[in-house]
C-alpha positions in Angstrom: 24.6 -9.8 -10.5 22.7 -12.4 -11.9 18.9 -11.8 -11.9 16.6 -13.9 -9.8 13.1 -14.3 -11.4 11.5 -14.1 -14.0 8.8 -11.3 -14.8 6.1 -13.9 -14.1 7.5 -15.1 -10.8 8.1 -11.7 -9.7 4.3 -10.7 -10.6 3.6 -14.0 -8.2 5.4 -12.6 -5.6 3.6 -9.1 -5.3 0.2 -11.1 -5.2 -1.0 -10.3 -1.9 -1.7 -13.4 0.7 -5.8 -13.0 0.0 -5.2 -14.1 -3.4 -3.4 -17.2 -2.7 -5.8 -17.7 0.1 -8.6 -17.6 -2.7 -6.6 -20.1 -4.6 -6.3 -22.5 -1.5 -10.0 -22.2 -0.7 -10.8 -22.8 -4.7 -8.6 -26.2 -4.6 -9.9 -27.1 -1.1 -6.3 -27.1 0.1 -7.4 -26.3 3.7 -4.1 -26.4 5.5 -2.8 -24.2 3.3 -5.6 -21.4 3.8 -5.2 -22.0 7.4 -1.9 -20.6 7.6 -2.5 -17.9 4.8 -5.1 -16.8 7.1 -2.5 -16.3 9.8 0.0 -15.0 7.7 -3.1 -12.3 6.8 -4.3 -11.8 10.3 -0.9 -10.4 11.1 0.1 -8.6 7.8 -0.1 -5.0 9.0 1.6 -6.0 12.7 5.0 -4.4 11.8 3.4 -1.4 9.9 1.1 -0.8 13.0 3.8 -1.3 15.5 6.1 1.9 13.9 2.8 4.0 13.7 1.8 3.6 17.3 5.1 4.5 18.5 6.2 7.3 15.9 2.3 8.6 17.0 2.7 8.4 20.8 6.6 9.9 20.7 5.4 12.9 18.6 3.2 14.2 21.3 5.7 13.3 23.6 7.9 15.5 21.4 5.7 18.7 21.2 5.1 18.3 25.2 8.9 18.3 26.0 9.7 20.9 23.5 7.0 23.8 24.2 5.2 22.3 27.4 2.6 20.2 28.4 -0.2 23.2 27.5 0.7 23.7 23.9 1.0 20.0 23.4 -2.5 20.3 24.8 -3.7 23.0 22.7 -1.7 21.5 19.6 -3.5 17.8 20.0 -6.9 19.7 20.8 -6.3 21.3 16.7 -5.2 17.7 15.5 -8.3 16.1 17.0 -10.9 19.0 15.7 -9.3 18.7 11.9 -9.5 14.5 12.4 -13.2 14.4 14.0 -14.3 17.0 10.8 -15.8 13.7 9.0 -17.8 12.6 11.7 -18.7 16.4 12.7 -20.1 16.1 8.9 -21.6 12.8 9.4 -23.5 13.7 12.8 -25.0 16.8 10.9 -26.2 15.0 8.0 -28.2 12.5 10.8 -26.0 9.1 10.4 -25.5 8.6 13.6 -25.1 5.3 13.3 -22.4 5.1 10.6 -20.2 7.9 12.5 -20.5 5.2 15.3 -19.4 2.1 12.9 -16.7 3.8 11.8 -15.4 5.0 14.7 -15.5 1.1 16.2 -14.2 0.4 13.1 -10.9 2.7 14.1 -10.4 0.3 16.7 -11.3 -2.9 15.0 -8.7 -3.2 12.5 -5.7 -2.1 15.3 -3.7 -5.0 15.2 -3.6 -6.9 18.5 -6.3 -5.5 19.7 -9.1 -7.5 21.6 -12.9 -6.5 21.3 -15.8 -7.5 23.2 -19.3 -7.4 20.9 -20.7 -4.5 21.6 -23.0 -3.9 23.9 -26.3 -1.0 23.1 -29.5 0.0 25.2 -31.4 2.6 24.7 -29.4 5.4 25.5 -25.2 4.1 24.5 -23.4 2.0 22.8 -20.5 0.4 24.9 -17.4 -0.7 23.0 -15.4 -2.9 26.0 -11.8 -3.5 24.4 -10.2 -6.2 27.2 -6.8 -4.5 25.1 -7.3 -1.6 23.2 -4.8 -1.9 19.9 -2.8 1.9 20.0 -2.3 3.1 24.0 -3.7 0.2 25.3 -0.8 -2.3 23.7 1.8 0.6 24.7 0.4 0.7 28.5 0.7 -2.7 28.6 3.8 -3.0 27.7 5.1 -0.7 30.2 6.4 2.5 28.1 4.8 5.5 30.1 6.9 3.9 33.4 9.7 2.6 31.4 10.6 6.0 29.2 7.8 8.6 30.7 9.6 11.0 29.0 8.2 9.9 25.6 5.3 7.5 26.9 3.8 8.4 29.7 4.2 11.6 32.1 1.2 13.7 31.7 -0.2 15.7 34.7 -3.6 13.5 34.5 -2.0 10.5 34.1 -2.6 9.2 30.7 0.0 8.5 28.1 1.4 10.1 25.5 -0.7 8.3 23.0 -4.2 8.3 24.6 -3.8 11.8 24.6 -4.4 12.0 20.9 -7.7 9.7 21.7 -8.5 12.0 24.9 -8.3 15.2 22.1 -10.3 13.3 19.2 -13.1 12.8 22.1 -13.0 16.4 23.2 -13.5 18.0 19.6 -16.0 15.7 17.8 -17.8 16.1 21.4 -17.7 20.1 20.8 -18.5 20.0 17.6 -21.6 18.1 18.6 -22.2 20.2 21.6 -23.0 17.0 24.1 -20.8 14.2 25.8 -21.1 12.1 23.2 -18.0 9.9 23.2 -16.1 9.1 26.4 -13.5 6.2 27.4 -12.5 4.9 30.3 -9.2 3.1 30.9 -8.7 -0.1 33.2 -6.0 -2.0 33.7 -3.0 -3.9 31.3 -4.3 -2.1 28.2 -8.4 -2.7 28.7 -10.7 0.1 27.7 -13.8 1.3 27.8 -15.6 3.3 24.8 -19.3 4.8 25.6 -21.2 6.4 22.7 -24.1 8.3 24.0 -26.8 8.6 21.1 -28.2 12.0 20.3 -31.0 12.1 18.1 -31.1 8.5 17.9 -31.7 7.9 21.5 -34.4 4.9 22.6 -34.0 3.5 19.1 -31.9 0.6 18.4 -29.2 0.7 15.4 -27.7 -2.0 15.4 -28.8 -5.8 15.3 -27.5 -8.1 17.3 -25.3 -9.7 14.7 -23.7 -6.6 13.6 -23.1 -6.0 17.4 -21.0 -9.1 16.8 -19.5 -8.7 13.7 -18.6 -5.0 14.0 -16.1 -5.5 16.3 -14.3 -8.3 14.5 -12.3 -8.5 11.9 -12.9 -10.2 8.4 -10.2 -12.6 8.6 -10.9 -13.7 12.2 -14.7 -14.1 11.0 -12.9 -16.2 8.5 -10.8 -18.4 10.9 -13.9 -18.4 13.5 -15.7 -20.2 10.3 -13.2 -22.7 9.1 -12.9 -23.7 12.3 -16.0 -24.6 12.4 -15.8 -26.4 9.2 -17.5 -24.0 7.2 -15.9 -22.6 4.1 -18.1 -20.0 2.4 -15.3 -17.5 3.5 -14.8 -16.1 0.1 -16.3 -13.0 0.4 -14.5 -12.5 3.7 -11.0 -13.1 2.3 -11.2 -10.9 -1.4 -10.3 -7.5 -0.6 -8.4 -8.3 2.9 -5.0 -6.2 2.5 -7.2 -3.2 2.5 -9.4 -3.7 5.3 -7.1 -2.6 7.5 -7.5 1.3 5.7 -9.7 2.8 8.8 -7.0 2.7 10.9 -4.0 2.6 8.9 -5.6 6.1 7.0 -7.0 7.5 10.5 -2.8 7.3 11.2 -1.5 8.9 8.3 -3.8 11.6 8.5 -3.1 12.2 12.0 1.0 11.8 11.0 0.5 14.5 8.6 -1.0 17.0 11.0 1.8 16.5 13.5 4.3 17.5 10.9 2.0 20.6 10.0 2.5 21.6 13.5 6.2 21.1 13.4 6.5 22.9 10.4 4.4 25.9 12.6 6.6 26.0 15.2 10.1 25.4 13.5 10.1 25.2 10.0 11.3 22.5 7.7 14.9 22.0 10.6 12.7 21.5 13.0 10.3 19.2 11.6 13.3 17.1 10.6 14.4 17.0 14.2 11.0 15.6 15.1 11.1 12.9 12.5 14.7 12.2 13.6 13.9 11.6 17.3 10.6 10.5 16.7 10.2 8.7 13.4 14.0 7.3 12.6 14.3 5.0 16.1 11.2 3.3 15.3 12.3 2.7 11.8 16.1 2.2 12.9 14.4 -0.9 15.1 14.6 -3.1 11.7 17.4 -2.8 10.9 18.8 -6.2 12.3 15.9 -8.5 11.4 16.4 -7.0 7.7 20.3 -7.1 7.4 19.9 -10.9 8.0 16.9 -11.4 5.6 18.3 -13.3 2.2 17.5 -11.4 -0.9 14.1 -13.9 -1.4 13.1 -13.3 2.2 13.7 -9.5 1.9 11.8 -8.8 -1.6 8.7 -10.8 -0.2 8.7 -9.2 2.8 8.4 -5.8 1.1 5.7 -6.9 -0.9 4.1 -7.9 2.0 4.1 -4.4 3.7 3.3 -2.6 0.6 0.3 -4.9 0.3 -0.6 -4.0 3.9 0.6 -0.5 3.3 -2.6 -0.2 1.1 -0.7 0.3 -2.0 -0.9 -1.0 -5.7 2.5 -1.6 -6.9 4.5 -3.8 -9.4 8.1 -5.1 -9.2 11.0 -4.8 -11.5 14.3 -6.4 -10.8 17.5 -4.5 -11.8 21.1 -6.3 -11.9 21.7 -4.8 -7.9 18.1 -4.5 -6.5 14.1 -4.6 -6.8 12.3 -2.1 -8.2 8.8 -1.5 -6.6 6.7 1.2 -8.9 4.2 2.1 -6.6 0.5 3.5 -8.3 0.0 5.0 -5.5 1.6 4.8 -2.5 -0.8 3.9 0.1 0.5 6.6 2.3 1.8 9.9 0.9 0.9 8.7 -2.5 -2.9 8.3 -1.5 -2.5 11.6 0.3 -1.4 13.2 -2.4 -4.5 11.8 -4.4 -7.3 12.9 -2.1 -8.0 9.5 -1.8 -7.8 8.3 1.4 -10.6 7.0 3.7 -14.2 9.0 4.4 -12.4 12.0 2.2 -10.7 12.5 5.2 -7.5 14.6 3.5 -6.8 17.6 1.0 -3.3 19.1 0.9 -4.6 22.8 0.7 -7.2 22.2 3.5 -5.9 23.1 7.6 -3.1 21.4 9.0 -2.3 20.4 5.5 0.2 22.2 3.8 2.7 21.6 1.2 6.5 23.0 1.2 7.4 25.7 -0.3 11.1 25.5 -0.7 13.7 22.7 -0.7 14.9 21.6 2.5 16.7 17.5 2.7 13.7 16.6 4.9 11.6 17.5 1.6 14.0 15.5 -1.0 15.0 18.9 -1.9 12.0 19.7 -3.8 10.0 23.0 -4.2 6.0 22.6 -3.7 6.7 19.1 -1.7 3.9 16.9 0.2 4.8 17.2 4.0 3.8 13.8 4.5 6.9 12.4 2.2 9.1 13.7 4.4 9.1 11.0 6.6 10.8 9.0 3.2 13.0 11.2 3.5 13.8 10.8 7.1 13.8 7.0 6.5 16.2 7.2 3.6 18.2 9.3 5.7 18.5 6.7 8.3 19.6 3.8 5.6 22.3 5.9 3.4 24.1 7.8 6.2 25.8 4.6 6.9 25.2 2.8 3.2 29.1 2.4 3.1 28.9 -0.3 6.2 27.3 -3.8 4.2 25.7 -4.2 8.3 23.1 -1.3 7.1 20.3 -3.0 5.2 19.0 -1.1 2.2 15.6 -2.7 1.9 13.2 0.4 1.4 14.6 3.3 -0.4 12.4 6.1 -1.7 13.2 8.2 -5.0 11.7 11.1 -3.8 11.5 12.7 -7.2 9.5 10.2 -9.1 6.0 11.0 -7.5 5.9 14.7 -9.0 2.7 15.0 -9.4 -0.9 13.2 -7.9 -1.1 11.0 -10.8 2.8 10.1 -11.0 3.7 6.7 -9.4 6.3 6.6 -6.8 9.1 4.6 -6.7 10.8 2.0 -3.8 14.8 0.3 -4.2 15.4 -2.7 -2.2 18.8 -3.6 -2.9 20.5 -6.7 -2.9 23.0 -8.0 0.0 25.7 -8.1 -2.8 25.0 -4.5 -4.1 27.9 -2.5 -5.0 27.0 0.5 -2.4 29.1 3.2 -4.6 27.6 2.2 -7.5 23.8 3.4 -6.5 22.4 6.3 -8.0 23.8 9.2 -6.4 21.2 11.3 -6.7 19.6 9.1 -4.2 21.9 10.5 -1.4 21.6 13.9 -3.1 18.1 14.4 -2.5 18.4 14.2 1.1 21.7 16.2 1.4 24.2 13.5 1.6 27.7 12.8 -0.2 27.7 9.9 -2.3 29.6 7.0 -1.0 31.9 7.1 -4.9 32.5 10.7 -4.0 33.8 10.0 0.1 35.7 7.4 -1.2 37.1 9.7 -4.0 
């Protein structure tokens, strides 16, 4: 197979939208800048949808398998761990920062619509005409269409919103007061109220902050451009990682679900959980990726890794594009203890590694638990690798990242790659027989 790109062209593909947008801004090309800002606004869309569905289904899986009482207890444990850094923030007297970071989680959910914060002497209120997580699922009618996965809880609250409720209860319990409450409305709307504790009677946010805290930087940049204002470089630079509050909240949450699964049924049960709750959402993208050209595919995966908060380079091989992730934006950063707000470290509660090898952890010892979802997505692709209809667009070498400082490796195979020549180790890592051995 011939090579498609030079090294400099691959480096250009790896550049994030924000870098191109800054170039367009400096050149005064406002038409291109506007198009790039729209691309930047929608950059996390696919990842956001994948995680939203997977998280809702994981909560539902616990309810389906062990009953609602068990599921609520598990969510309470998960919520307590997720809220641990916020609890510490309250203990340190930073009520303002705690509220601002909770607002940031909701602000960075793709497609969310948030009104300006309302503040009085007693509370700060966040009205969301559309919550970007559970609200979007509700608006799509999924709790009614698929109650076993998205609805069906005895209190009428959907699977995803049960996670939010658990976080509220955990934080309130740690503070010893009803600090964070929510009130759901129709069509995915929700209102979150943060009742002031030590700061009651004070004003925490200025009028300008109440406006800007609910708006992403790219939205602010678009508004300024609409007003013919071009002093927006500070809003563009670094935008690809603005999503980190919601992104990192989500990846830590996913890992905690994996830890509960391991407690309940070991590696076999975790494999089942991933097969039923993650793989369906991942597989939903197959038809789209299968229609892409090699050029479209490598650019799409570069966009994905940029918005997955990863740092990476791309090398082209005869049959594939190899992304060197240093670090991967999810499992790699979790392994390095480098997530937002210092929320996660392996060895903490609900943060185990897997001692023994299994097909769901790439047949590794002392394997990072979070990385099992990549073993699951590898199986989803490689178990039907002999079929040209299956796109091999996101294949992870599960033995590349052997220590926190090591980079991970992702293969994006070209459309005409000879499937029987793919490294058999990638199949063996996840307990599959390589195509060349099947045909022998």
